[in-house]
C-alpha positions in Angstrom: 0.0 0.0 0.0 1.3 3.5 -0.9 2.0 6.0 1.8 -0.8 8.6 2.2 0.3 12.1 2.9 -1.5 14.3 5.5 -4.4 16.2 4.0 -3.2 19.7 4.9 0.3 19.3 3.4 1.2 18.4 -0.1 3.3 15.6 -1.3 5.7 18.2 -2.6 6.1 19.8 0.8 6.7 16.4 2.5 9.4 15.5 -0.1 11.0 18.9 0.3 11.2 18.6 4.0 12.8 15.2 3.6 15.3 16.8 1.2 16.2 19.6 3.6 16.7 17.0 6.4 19.3 15.4 4.1 21.0 18.8 3.7 20.8 19.4 7.4 23.3 16.5 8.0 26.0 18.0 5.8 29.1 19.6 7.4 29.1 23.4 7.3 29.8 24.8 3.9 29.4 21.5 2.0 26.9 21.0 -0.8 25.0 18.0 -2.0 23.9 17.5 -5.6 20.2 17.2 -6.4 20.8 13.7 -7.9 22.2 12.4 -4.7 19.3 13.9 -2.6 16.7 12.6 -5.0 18.1 9.1 -4.9 18.1 9.1 -1.1 14.6 10.3 -0.7 13.3 8.4 -3.8 11.9 11.2 -5.9 12.6 12.3 -9.5 15.7 14.5 -9.9 14.2 17.0 -12.3 11.2 17.6 -10.1 13.2 18.0 -7.0 15.7 20.3 -8.7 12.8 22.7 -9.6 11.4 22.6 -6.1 14.8 23.3 -4.5 15.4 26.2 -6.9 12.2 27.8 -5.5 13.7 27.6 -2.0 16.9 29.2 -3.3 14.7 32.2 -4.4 13.1 32.3 -0.9 16.5 32.4 0.8 16.1 29.0 2.5 18.8 27.2 0.3 22.0 28.2 -1.4 22.8 26.8 -4.8 26.4 26.4 -6.0 27.2 25.5 -9.6 30.2 23.7 -10.8 32.1 20.5 -10.2 31.5 20.4 -6.4 28.1 22.2 -6.8 24.8 21.4 -5.3 22.6 22.7 -2.5 23.1 23.6 1.1 21.0 25.3 3.8 21.2 29.1 3.8 20.4 29.2 7.5 21.0 26.8 10.4 18.4 24.0 10.7 17.1 25.7 13.9 16.2 28.8 11.9 14.2 27.0 9.2 10.7 26.2 10.2 8.3 23.9 8.5 6.1 27.0 7.8 9.0 28.6 5.9 9.2 25.6 3.7 5.5 24.9 3.2 4.5 28.6 2.7 7.2 28.8 -0.1 5.6 25.9 -1.9 1.9 26.2 -1.2 -0.8 28.7 -1.0 -1.2 28.8 2.8 -3.8 31.7 2.4 -6.3 29.1 1.4 -6.3 27.8 5.0 -7.7 31.2 6.1 -10.9 31.1 4.1 -14.3 29.9 5.3 -14.5 26.1 5.7 -18.0 26.2 4.3 -17.1 28.5 1.4 -19.0 31.5 2.6 -17.7 34.9 1.3 -17.8 36.4 4.7 -16.9 34.3 7.8 -15.8 36.3 10.8 -16.2 35.9 14.6 -19.1 38.3 14.4 -20.9 36.5 11.5 -19.5 33.0 11.6 -20.6 29.9 9.7 -21.4 26.7 11.5 -17.8 25.5 11.3 -16.0 28.7 12.0 -14.9 28.2 15.6 -13.8 24.6 15.1 -12.0 25.3 11.9 -10.3 28.3 13.3 -9.0 26.2 16.2 -7.6 23.5 13.8 -6.1 26.0 11.4 -4.4 28.0 14.2 -3.1 24.8 15.8 -1.7 23.6 12.5 -0.1 26.9 11.6 1.4 27.2 15.1 2.8 23.6 14.7 4.4 24.5 11.4 5.9 27.7 12.7 7.3 26.2 15.9 8.8 23.0 14.3 12.2 23.4 12.7 14.4 21.3 10.6 16.6 21.0 13.7 13.7 19.5 15.6 13.3 16.8 13.0 17.0 16.3 12.3 17.5 14.9 15.8 14.8 12.3 15.5 
């Protein structure tokens, strides 16, 4: 049976987190090629390369070209949250909308799911913001 990913996080985000965990184990200043990372986490190299380039643009990774080129973390693992990664890849604003699809859903005029969804959403976002690559690296 294939692994099912959590509903609130995409397969791309899970795979990217796994790639960053690989990079977190590198000695300071060293890089790792996308082919090596892709092989270790069992994803397609071209796909992973495009995703990692997005994180370079966001300042999460550094890309180095050339013979000893590859990727490395731009910050320490303790300063890269899961939220940093996921929000770089996904539209996290969609989590802020009304669960029932109402155009206006505020505390003052809430839908039937507002309070429950708000609690789940805030808990989830707080989890992503408070969990770092360093937290996962040591597991």
